[in-house]
Backbone as ProteinMPNN parsed JSONL, in Angstrom:
{"seq_chain_A": "MTKKNSKDVIEIFSNLKKALGAKPPIEKMYDEIRMMRFKIKPISGNISLLQFKNQRLIETLWSLGKLDEVFQREYRKLSVDQKEVFFRLFDSLYQQFQDQLNKTDINPEVKSNLPQVLEMEIFKEISTKKKVN", "coords_chain_A": {"N_chain_A": [[77.013, 75.174, -81.926], [75.553, 77.19, -84.224], [72.385, 77.162, -86.176], [72.344, 78.22, -89.46], [70.518, 80.055, -90.041], [68.722, 80.158, -88.05], [67.74, 82.324, -85.268], [69.374, 84.708, -83.065], [68.649, 84.715, -79.354], [69.008, 87.188, -78.32], [68.609, 89.293, -80.357], [66.106, 88.307, -81.106], [64.751, 89.24, -78.934], [65.31, 91.969, -78.467], [64.105, 92.795, -80.394], [61.735, 92.69, -79.717], [61.6, 94.15, -77.496], [61.225, 96.925, -78.694], [59.075, 96.898, -80.383], [57.231, 96.536, -78.316], [57.732, 98.77, -77.405], [57.171, 100.619, -79.204], [54.189, 101.022, -79.22], [51.255, 101.301, -81.064], [48.525, 103.562, -81.559], [45.374, 103.58, -79.003], [42.927, 102.811, -80.046], [43.925, 100.875, -82.119], [45.453, 99.048, -80.879], [43.083, 97.955, -79.257], [41.541, 96.727, -81.303], [43.512, 94.955, -82.707], [43.863, 93.575, -80.28], [41.246, 92.448, -80.462], [41.2, 90.528, -83.031], [43.218, 88.996, -82.087], [41.342, 87.026, -80.321], [41.489, 86.47, -77.751], [39.881, 85.284, -74.45], [37.813, 85.891, -72.34], [37.01, 84.496, -68.833], [34.868, 84.426, -66.21], [35.646, 83.752, -63.182], [35.3, 84.464, -60.154], [33.409, 87.096, -58.659], [32.297, 90.35, -59.849], [32.162, 90.943, -63.415], [31.216, 92.678, -64.814], [31.765, 94.891, -63.815], [34.56, 95.139, -64.685], [36.158, 97.349, -66.943], [36.302, 96.987, -70.388], [37.417, 99.384, -71.852], [39.319, 100.202, -70.82], [42.813, 101.935, -70.587], [45.141, 100.814, -70.03], [44.132, 98.135, -69.334], [44.302, 97.161, -72.145], [46.277, 98.045, -73.106], [47.99, 96.034, -71.707], [47.084, 93.658, -72.319], [47.65, 93.63, -75.023], [50.747, 93.833, -75.198], [50.876, 91.269, -73.676], [49.719, 89.608, -75.914], [51.271, 90.221, -78.239], [53.628, 89.235, -77.117], [53.073, 86.581, -76.888], [52.854, 85.649, -79.46], [55.259, 86.377, -80.429], [56.642, 84.393, -79.418], [55.419, 81.828, -80.175], [56.3, 82.118, -82.449], [58.754, 81.567, -83.058], [60.215, 80.153, -81.232], [60.392, 76.908, -82.196], [62.017, 77.609, -83.876], [64.962, 77.632, -82.846], [68.011, 76.876, -81.124], [68.487, 73.718, -78.969], [69.717, 75.073, -76.965], [69.445, 77.917, -76.871], [66.641, 77.587, -76.541], [66.194, 77.56, -73.773], [67.46, 80.013, -72.691], [65.928, 81.627, -74.39], [63.045, 80.921, -73.017], [63.548, 81.814, -70.475], [64.282, 84.236, -70.436], [61.335, 85.159, -71.851], [59.707, 83.888, -69.779], [60.323, 86.102, -67.762], [59.547, 88.056, -68.791], [56.868, 87.452, -69.199], [55.828, 87.031, -66.931], [55.859, 90.098, -65.618], [54.299, 91.17, -67.038], [52.17, 89.797, -66.48], [52.044, 90.456, -63.769], [51.123, 93.226, -63.616], [48.956, 93.136, -65.16], [47.557, 92.359, -62.979], [47.643, 94.242, -61.311], [45.912, 96.556, -62.069], [43.599, 98.429, -62.017], [40.213, 97.324, -62.302], [37.943, 99.396, -62.207], [38.323, 102.167, -62.052], [35.801, 104.225, -61.323], [33.83, 103.374, -59.625], [33.659, 103.287, -56.241], [34.38, 102.486, -53.194], [34.221, 101.454, -49.598], [34.643, 98.803, -49.579], [36.81, 96.327, -51.046], [37.13, 95.475, -54.096], [36.994, 92.581, -55.753], [37.588, 90.579, -58.212], [38.445, 88.313, -60.301], [39.176, 86.389, -62.76], [39.751, 84.315, -65.821], [42.116, 84.744, -68.397], [42.553, 84.074, -71.836], [44.051, 82.698, -75.055], [41.911, 81.813, -77.904], [42.027, 79.155, -79.795], [42.859, 77.79, -83.071], [42.321, 75.141, -84.452], [42.505, 74.535, -86.96], [41.745, 72.197, -88.65], [40.215, 70.594, -91.46], [36.813, 69.734, -92.295], [35.833, 66.995, -94.326]], "CA_chain_A": [[76.906, 75.548, -83.255], [74.174, 77.611, -84.68], [72.125, 76.971, -87.655], [72.863, 79.113, -90.461], [68.842, 80.594, -90.084], [68.475, 80.565, -86.442], [68.25, 83.83, -84.609], [70.005, 84.946, -82.069], [67.687, 85.056, -78.621], [69.17, 88.779, -77.691], [67.795, 89.766, -81.388], [64.987, 88.4, -80.721], [64.354, 90.187, -77.585], [65.658, 93.073, -78.863], [63.347, 93.189, -81.349], [59.76, 92.928, -79.524], [61.186, 95.469, -76.824], [61.324, 97.409, -79.798], [58.117, 96.558, -81.153], [56.44, 96.466, -77.288], [57.429, 100.522, -76.582], [56.353, 101.407, -79.675], [52.894, 101.031, -78.997], [50.14, 101.656, -81.542], [47.204, 103.973, -80.768], [45.002, 102.611, -78.256], [41.582, 101.952, -79.966], [44.576, 100.387, -82.879], [45.549, 97.873, -79.803], [42.294, 97.277, -79.348], [41.277, 96.319, -82.545], [44.484, 93.932, -82.245], [43.364, 92.602, -79.25], [39.644, 91.589, -80.937], [41.687, 89.722, -83.552], [44.236, 88.18, -80.937], [41.333, 86.044, -79.776], [41.599, 86.496, -76.366], [38.836, 85.34, -74.422], [37.987, 86.388, -70.714], [36.322, 83.7, -68.309], [34.946, 85.401, -64.895], [35.937, 82.606, -62.049], [34.747, 85.177, -59.144], [33.235, 88.223, -59.172], [31.159, 90.679, -60.914], [32.74, 91.02, -64.516], [30.063, 93.963, -65.034], [32.885, 95.907, -63.148], [35.365, 95.312, -65.804], [35.999, 98.143, -68.085], [37.136, 96.633, -70.806], [38.272, 100.358, -72.648], [40.342, 100.708, -69.47], [43.855, 101.948, -71.637], [46.197, 100.023, -69.062], [44.726, 96.902, -69.555], [44.146, 97.169, -73.428], [48.407, 97.671, -73.37], [49.016, 94.858, -70.973], [46.797, 92.432, -72.999], [47.992, 93.193, -75.998], [51.669, 93.234, -74.711], [50.934, 89.978, -73.95], [49.279, 88.754, -77.098], [52.657, 90.195, -78.549], [54.823, 88.532, -76.497], [52.743, 85.215, -77.509], [52.865, 85.687, -81.222], [57.129, 85.974, -80.971], [57.254, 82.564, -79.09], [54.877, 80.91, -81.062], [56.795, 82.225, -84.195], [60.3, 81.891, -82.501], [60.293, 79.001, -80.053], [60.527, 76.122, -82.595], [63.341, 77.923, -84.455], [65.532, 77.94, -82.03], [68.63, 75.403, -80.7], [68.367, 73.415, -77.688], [70.385, 75.964, -75.553], [68.895, 79.054, -76.759], [65.23, 77.332, -76.252], [66.604, 76.994, -72.598], [67.73, 81.01, -72.3], [64.559, 81.961, -74.906], [62.122, 80.843, -72.197], [64.259, 82.235, -69.002], [63.525, 85.567, -71.065], [60.169, 84.905, -71.952], [58.967, 83.699, -68.496], [60.386, 86.746, -67.03], [58.708, 88.996, -69.63], [55.384, 87.37, -69.031], [55.433, 87.363, -65.172], [55.976, 91.567, -65.709], [52.966, 91.233, -67.946], [51.052, 89.326, -65.503], [51.815, 91.57, -62.635], [50.684, 94.408, -64.216], [47.477, 93.071, -65.486], [46.423, 92.175, -61.482], [47.452, 95.897, -60.494], [44.838, 96.816, -63.183], [42.223, 99.043, -61.652], [39.351, 97.814, -62.757], [36.749, 99.902, -62.778], [38.555, 103.38, -61.362], [34.425, 104.747, -61.073], [33.422, 102.573, -57.931], [34.652, 103.865, -55.281], [33.577, 102.082, -52.072], [34.802, 100.633, -48.592], [34.863, 97.325, -49.545], [37.489, 96.408, -52.267], [36.494, 94.681, -55.614], [37.487, 91.719, -56.076], [37.14, 90.494, -59.591], [39.166, 86.882, -60.327], [39.077, 85.559, -64.269], [41.165, 83.585, -67.099], [42.076, 85.039, -69.962], [43.219, 82.749, -72.56], [43.856, 82.914, -76.473], [40.96, 80.555, -78.529], [43.296, 78.944, -80.567], [42.148, 77.283, -83.87], [43.18, 73.713, -84.479], [42.79, 74.674, -88.452], [41.628, 70.718, -89.386], [39.121, 70.822, -92.52], [36.058, 68.489, -92.749], [35.28, 66.791, -95.85]], "C_chain_A": [[75.625, 75.828, -83.439], [73.773, 77.494, -85.963], [72.198, 78.054, -88.047], [71.154, 80.177, -89.807], [68.351, 80.782, -88.825], [68.655, 81.884, -85.934], [68.379, 83.887, -83.544], [68.961, 85.24, -80.654], [67.848, 86.479, -78.633], [68.422, 89.447, -78.825], [67.016, 90.035, -81.33], [64.037, 89.379, -79.609], [64.196, 91.864, -77.531], [64.538, 94.001, -79.703], [61.854, 93.565, -80.87], [60.269, 93.85, -78.058], [60.789, 96.573, -77.731], [59.891, 97.939, -80.018], [56.876, 96.629, -80.015], [56.465, 97.723, -76.859], [57.069, 101.477, -78.06], [54.975, 100.885, -79.958], [51.767, 101.808, -79.939], [49.235, 102.636, -80.787], [46.172, 103.121, -80.233], [43.997, 102.205, -79.2], [42.562, 101.017, -81.714], [44.874, 98.988, -81.849], [44.335, 97.242, -79.418], [41.481, 96.687, -80.116], [42.397, 94.646, -82.442], [43.671, 93.213, -81.502], [42.355, 91.612, -79.659], [40.699, 90.384, -81.479], [42.77, 88.627, -83.066], [43.504, 86.832, -80.775], [41.225, 85.467, -78.327], [39.958, 86.282, -75.604], [38.899, 85.307, -72.913], [36.825, 85.25, -70.046], [36.153, 84.157, -66.793], [35.107, 83.971, -64.071], [35.083, 83.127, -60.878], [34.711, 86.57, -59.134], [32.553, 89.21, -59.738], [31.95, 91.671, -62.237], [32.05, 92.145, -64.834], [31.315, 94.762, -64.872], [34.43, 96.053, -64.002], [35.583, 96.624, -66.875], [36.719, 97.926, -69.12], [37.737, 97.441, -72.241], [39.374, 100.591, -71.717], [41.87, 100.349, -70.275], [45.012, 100.955, -70.775], [45.641, 98.456, -69.148], [44.568, 96.589, -71.478], [45.844, 97.165, -73.642], [48.588, 96.765, -72.857], [48.379, 93.628, -71.997], [47.287, 92.503, -74.557], [49.809, 93.118, -76.569], [51.729, 91.759, -74.538], [50.228, 89.173, -75.063], [50.646, 89.211, -78.197], [53.302, 89.454, -78.126], [54.112, 86.887, -76.869], [53.112, 84.953, -78.871], [54.483, 85.338, -81.144], [57.102, 84.285, -80.231], [56.526, 81.958, -79.76], [55.541, 81.266, -82.395], [58.101, 81.74, -83.845], [61.063, 80.608, -81.772], [61.568, 77.973, -80.851], [61.821, 76.236, -83.308], [64.962, 77.539, -83.965], [66.62, 76.415, -81.556], [68.057, 74.941, -79.528], [68.821, 74.215, -76.472], [69.834, 77.256, -75.716], [67.547, 79.056, -76.354], [65.608, 77.981, -74.649], [66.767, 79.081, -72.078], [66.359, 81.985, -72.857], [63.578, 81.862, -73.51], [62.526, 81.184, -71.268], [63.218, 83.577, -69.023], [62.199, 85.966, -70.828], [59.491, 85.238, -70.559], [59.158, 84.983, -67.682], [59.439, 87.675, -67.438], [57.216, 88.78, -69.007], [55.08, 87.686, -67.421], [55.255, 89.183, -65.019], [54.529, 91.997, -65.71], [52.261, 91.178, -67.118], [50.954, 89.848, -64.241], [50.829, 92.759, -62.873], [49.564, 94.457, -64.733], [46.601, 92.714, -63.667], [46.907, 93.578, -60.92], [46.33, 97.004, -61.144], [43.697, 97.059, -62.655], [41.104, 98.93, -62.665], [38.512, 98.05, -63.429], [37.162, 101.268, -61.511], [37.192, 104.004, -60.709], [33.972, 104.76, -59.884], [34.52, 102.903, -56.949], [34.083, 103.156, -53.911], [34.532, 101.457, -50.924], [35.306, 99.39, -48.42], [35.391, 97.277, -51.086], [36.459, 95.517, -53.614], [36.878, 93.869, -55.662], [37.044, 90.92, -57.44], [38.552, 89.507, -59.814], [38.587, 86.161, -61.787], [40.369, 85.064, -65.158], [40.938, 83.938, -68.083], [43.166, 84.49, -70.648], [42.489, 83.458, -73.965], [43.272, 81.737, -76.89], [42.398, 80.302, -79.601], [42.788, 77.625, -81.89], [42.719, 76.092, -83.981], [43.239, 73.429, -86.15], [42.717, 73.141, -89.163], [39.897, 71.045, -90.523], [38.215, 69.822, -92.468], [35.458, 68.186, -93.668], [33.899, 66.021, -95.717]], "O_chain_A": [[74.682, 75.135, -83.057], [74.569, 77.665, -86.886], [72.152, 79.004, -87.265], [71.334, 81.055, -88.963], [67.507, 81.654, -88.619], [69.685, 82.517, -86.168], [67.649, 83.233, -82.8], [68.29, 86.241, -80.903], [66.847, 87.118, -78.955], [67.542, 90.22, -78.449], [66.578, 91.185, -81.374], [62.958, 89.969, -79.665], [63.45, 92.648, -76.944], [64.23, 95.193, -79.715], [61.058, 94.367, -81.359], [59.311, 94.301, -77.43], [59.804, 97.191, -77.326], [59.557, 99.116, -79.881], [55.718, 96.748, -80.416], [55.591, 98.114, -76.085], [56.782, 102.674, -78.064], [54.761, 100.31, -81.025], [51.398, 102.918, -79.555], [49.154, 102.591, -79.56], [45.95, 102.039, -80.776], [44.059, 100.982, -79.33], [41.737, 100.523, -82.483], [44.421, 97.907, -82.225], [44.376, 96.028, -79.217], [40.583, 96.04, -79.577], [41.98, 93.523, -82.157], [42.884, 92.362, -81.918], [42.378, 90.404, -79.423], [41.051, 89.468, -80.736], [43.044, 87.586, -83.664], [44.09, 85.756, -80.893], [40.952, 84.333, -77.933], [38.984, 86.915, -76.012], [39.836, 84.802, -72.295], [35.782, 85.104, -70.683], [37.175, 84.277, -66.117], [34.498, 83.035, -64.589], [34.162, 82.397, -60.513], [35.666, 87.264, -59.485], [31.849, 88.598, -60.54], [32.254, 92.854, -62.083], [32.895, 92.801, -65.443], [31.841, 95.265, -65.865], [35.218, 96.99, -63.868], [34.75, 96.57, -67.78], [37.816, 98.486, -69.137], [38.234, 96.919, -73.239], [40.34, 101.264, -72.077], [42.239, 99.214, -70.576], [45.766, 100.368, -71.551], [46.467, 97.548, -69.06], [44.877, 95.447, -71.819], [46.466, 96.32, -74.287], [49.548, 96.182, -73.363], [49.128, 92.745, -72.413], [47.295, 91.479, -75.241], [50.228, 92.676, -77.638], [52.531, 91.072, -75.17], [50.261, 87.947, -74.951], [50.951, 88.333, -79.004], [53.756, 88.706, -78.992], [54.953, 86.027, -77.129], [53.7, 83.928, -79.213], [54.964, 84.317, -81.636], [57.584, 83.26, -80.712], [57.234, 81.069, -80.233], [55.24, 80.616, -83.396], [58.625, 81.409, -84.908], [62.247, 80.276, -81.831], [62.78, 77.936, -80.637], [62.619, 75.305, -83.407], [65.896, 77.232, -84.706], [66.226, 75.249, -81.604], [67.175, 75.613, -78.993], [68.436, 74.082, -75.311], [69.689, 77.864, -74.656], [67.05, 80.079, -75.884], [65.132, 79.103, -74.477], [66.125, 79.412, -71.081], [65.811, 82.829, -72.15], [63.415, 82.945, -72.947], [61.631, 80.85, -70.491], [62.223, 83.938, -68.393], [61.82, 86.782, -69.986], [58.946, 86.283, -70.203], [58.274, 85.167, -66.844], [58.588, 88.114, -66.665], [56.539, 89.656, -68.468], [54.244, 88.447, -66.932], [54.407, 89.527, -64.196], [53.837, 92.7, -64.974], [51.609, 92.155, -66.75], [49.908, 89.75, -63.598], [49.842, 93.011, -62.181], [48.99, 95.535, -64.884], [45.414, 92.832, -63.362], [46.337, 93.925, -59.886], [46.05, 98.099, -60.656], [42.78, 96.238, -62.676], [40.849, 99.749, -63.548], [38.123, 97.615, -64.513], [36.585, 101.403, -60.432], [37.329, 104.343, -59.534], [33.73, 105.731, -59.168], [35.747, 102.807, -56.92], [32.945, 103.578, -53.707], [35.595, 100.962, -51.297], [36.066, 98.932, -47.567], [34.863, 97.819, -52.057], [35.283, 95.162, -53.705], [38.04, 94.272, -55.594], [35.832, 90.716, -57.503], [39.649, 89.968, -59.497], [37.589, 85.44, -61.768], [41.558, 85.38, -65.123], [39.934, 83.711, -68.759], [44.339, 84.406, -70.285], [41.478, 84.123, -74.188], [43.747, 80.664, -76.521], [43.34, 81.004, -79.966], [42.366, 76.552, -81.459], [43.848, 76.038, -83.491], [43.805, 72.452, -86.641], [43.479, 72.859, -90.088], [38.84, 71.591, -90.204], [38.771, 68.732, -92.607], [34.523, 68.887, -94.054], [33.253, 65.732, -96.724]]}, "name": "protein", "num_of_chains": 1, "seq": "MTKKNSKDVIEIFSNLKKALGAKPPIEKMYDEIRMMRFKIKPISGNISLLQFKNQRLIETLWSLGKLDEVFQREYRKLSVDQKEVFFRLFDSLYQQFQDQLNKTDINPEVKSNLPQVLEMEIFKEISTKKKVN"}
Protein backbone atom coordinates (compact mmCIF):
# COMPACT_ATOMS: atom_id res chain seq x y z
CA MET A 1 0.00 0.00 0.00
CA THR A 2 1.45 3.35 -0.99
CA LYS A 3 1.07 6.63 0.84
CA LYS A 4 -1.59 8.97 -0.42
CA ASN A 5 0.84 11.75 -1.30
CA SER A 6 3.73 9.61 -2.51
CA LYS A 7 4.44 9.71 -6.22
CA ASP A 8 4.75 6.77 -8.53
CA VAL A 9 8.37 6.10 -9.58
CA ILE A 10 7.38 5.85 -13.24
CA GLU A 11 5.65 9.23 -13.04
CA ILE A 12 8.75 10.82 -11.49
CA PHE A 13 11.02 9.45 -14.21
CA SER A 14 8.55 10.32 -16.94
CA ASN A 15 8.54 13.95 -15.75
CA LEU A 16 12.35 13.89 -15.48
CA LYS A 17 12.72 12.57 -19.03
CA LYS A 18 10.41 15.33 -20.30
CA ALA A 19 12.48 17.97 -18.48
CA LEU A 20 15.75 16.54 -19.81
CA GLY A 21 14.30 16.38 -23.32
CA ALA A 22 13.21 20.04 -23.24
CA LYS A 23 16.61 21.56 -22.59
CA PRO A 24 16.77 25.35 -22.33
CA PRO A 25 19.20 27.36 -24.49
CA ILE A 26 22.88 26.66 -23.79
CA GLU A 27 23.37 30.05 -22.08
CA LYS A 28 20.55 29.31 -19.63
CA MET A 29 21.95 25.82 -18.93
CA TYR A 30 25.35 27.39 -18.25
CA ASP A 31 23.78 29.85 -15.79
CA GLU A 32 21.83 27.07 -14.09
CA ILE A 33 24.98 24.96 -13.75
CA ARG A 34 26.70 27.85 -12.01
CA MET A 35 23.75 28.04 -9.58
CA MET A 36 23.97 24.26 -9.00
CA ARG A 37 27.36 24.91 -7.35
CA PHE A 38 29.39 22.30 -9.22
CA LYS A 39 33.06 22.21 -8.34
CA ILE A 40 35.76 20.74 -10.59
CA LYS A 41 38.90 19.41 -8.96
CA PRO A 42 41.71 18.28 -11.28
CA ILE A 43 43.29 14.95 -10.33
CA SER A 44 45.72 14.53 -13.23
CA GLY A 45 46.34 16.18 -16.56
CA ASN A 46 46.14 19.77 -17.66
CA ILE A 47 42.85 21.42 -16.58
CA SER A 48 43.57 24.33 -18.91
CA LEU A 49 42.70 21.98 -21.80
CA LEU A 50 39.10 21.87 -20.63
CA GLN A 51 36.69 24.07 -22.56
CA PHE A 52 34.11 25.11 -20.01
CA LYS A 53 31.81 26.39 -22.77
CA ASN A 54 31.78 23.01 -24.56
CA GLN A 55 28.12 22.37 -25.42
CA ARG A 56 28.23 18.64 -24.68
CA LEU A 57 29.95 19.26 -21.34
CA ILE A 58 27.35 21.88 -20.38
CA GLU A 59 24.42 19.67 -21.44
CA THR A 60 25.78 16.68 -19.52
CA LEU A 61 26.52 18.65 -16.34
CA TRP A 62 23.09 20.28 -16.54
CA SER A 63 21.43 16.86 -16.92
CA LEU A 64 23.40 15.46 -13.98
CA GLY A 65 22.38 18.48 -11.91
CA LYS A 66 18.71 18.02 -12.78
CA LEU A 67 18.98 14.32 -11.97
CA ASP A 68 20.46 15.18 -8.58
CA GLU A 69 17.71 17.74 -7.89
CA VAL A 70 15.02 15.14 -8.55
CA PHE A 71 16.82 12.58 -6.40
CA GLN A 72 17.15 15.02 -3.47
CA ARG A 73 13.53 16.12 -3.76
CA GLU A 74 11.80 12.76 -4.32
CA TYR A 75 13.82 9.93 -2.73
CA ARG A 76 12.77 10.44 0.88
CA LYS A 77 9.10 10.67 -0.12
CA LEU A 78 9.03 7.14 -1.56
CA SER A 79 8.07 3.88 0.13
CA VAL A 80 10.79 1.28 0.74
CA ASP A 81 9.73 -0.74 -2.33
CA GLN A 82 9.60 2.36 -4.50
CA LYS A 83 13.03 3.48 -3.27
CA GLU A 84 14.64 0.31 -4.58
CA VAL A 85 13.12 0.73 -8.06
CA PHE A 86 13.82 4.47 -8.02
CA PHE A 87 17.45 3.92 -7.09
CA ARG A 88 17.97 1.34 -9.87
CA LEU A 89 16.46 3.66 -12.49
CA PHE A 90 18.37 6.63 -11.10
CA ASP A 91 21.65 4.70 -11.12
CA SER A 92 21.13 3.58 -14.72
CA LEU A 93 20.48 7.15 -15.90
CA TYR A 94 23.38 8.45 -13.80
CA GLN A 95 25.72 5.92 -15.47
CA GLN A 96 24.56 7.04 -18.93
CA PHE A 97 25.43 10.64 -18.10
CA GLN A 98 28.78 9.60 -16.58
CA ASP A 99 29.64 7.69 -19.77
CA GLN A 100 28.60 10.72 -21.85
CA LEU A 101 30.81 12.94 -19.69
CA ASN A 102 33.76 10.56 -20.11
CA LYS A 103 33.38 10.66 -23.90
CA THR A 104 33.26 14.47 -24.11
CA ASP A 105 36.06 15.86 -26.27
CA ILE A 106 37.62 18.25 -23.76
CA ASN A 107 39.40 20.41 -26.32
CA PRO A 108 38.79 19.56 -29.98
CA GLU A 109 41.12 22.38 -31.07
CA VAL A 110 44.18 20.57 -29.71
CA LYS A 111 45.15 17.93 -32.23
CA SER A 112 48.20 15.94 -31.38
CA ASN A 113 49.52 12.42 -31.78
CA LEU A 114 49.66 12.13 -28.00
CA PRO A 115 46.33 11.52 -26.30
CA GLN A 116 45.25 14.32 -23.97
CA VAL A 117 44.27 12.79 -20.66
CA LEU A 118 42.48 14.77 -18.00
CA GLU A 119 41.12 13.18 -14.87
CA MET A 120 38.96 15.31 -12.65
CA GLU A 121 36.44 15.07 -9.87
CA ILE A 122 33.17 16.92 -10.35
CA PHE A 123 31.02 17.39 -7.28
CA LYS A 124 28.34 19.67 -5.91
CA GLU A 125 29.05 21.91 -3.00
CA ILE A 126 26.41 21.28 -0.35
CA SER A 127 25.63 24.02 2.14
CA THR A 128 24.94 22.90 5.68
CA LYS A 129 22.48 25.75 6.31
CA LYS A 130 23.58 26.06 9.93
CA LYS A 131 23.41 29.50 11.48
CA VAL A 132 26.10 30.62 13.84
CA ASN A 133 24.98 32.86 16.72
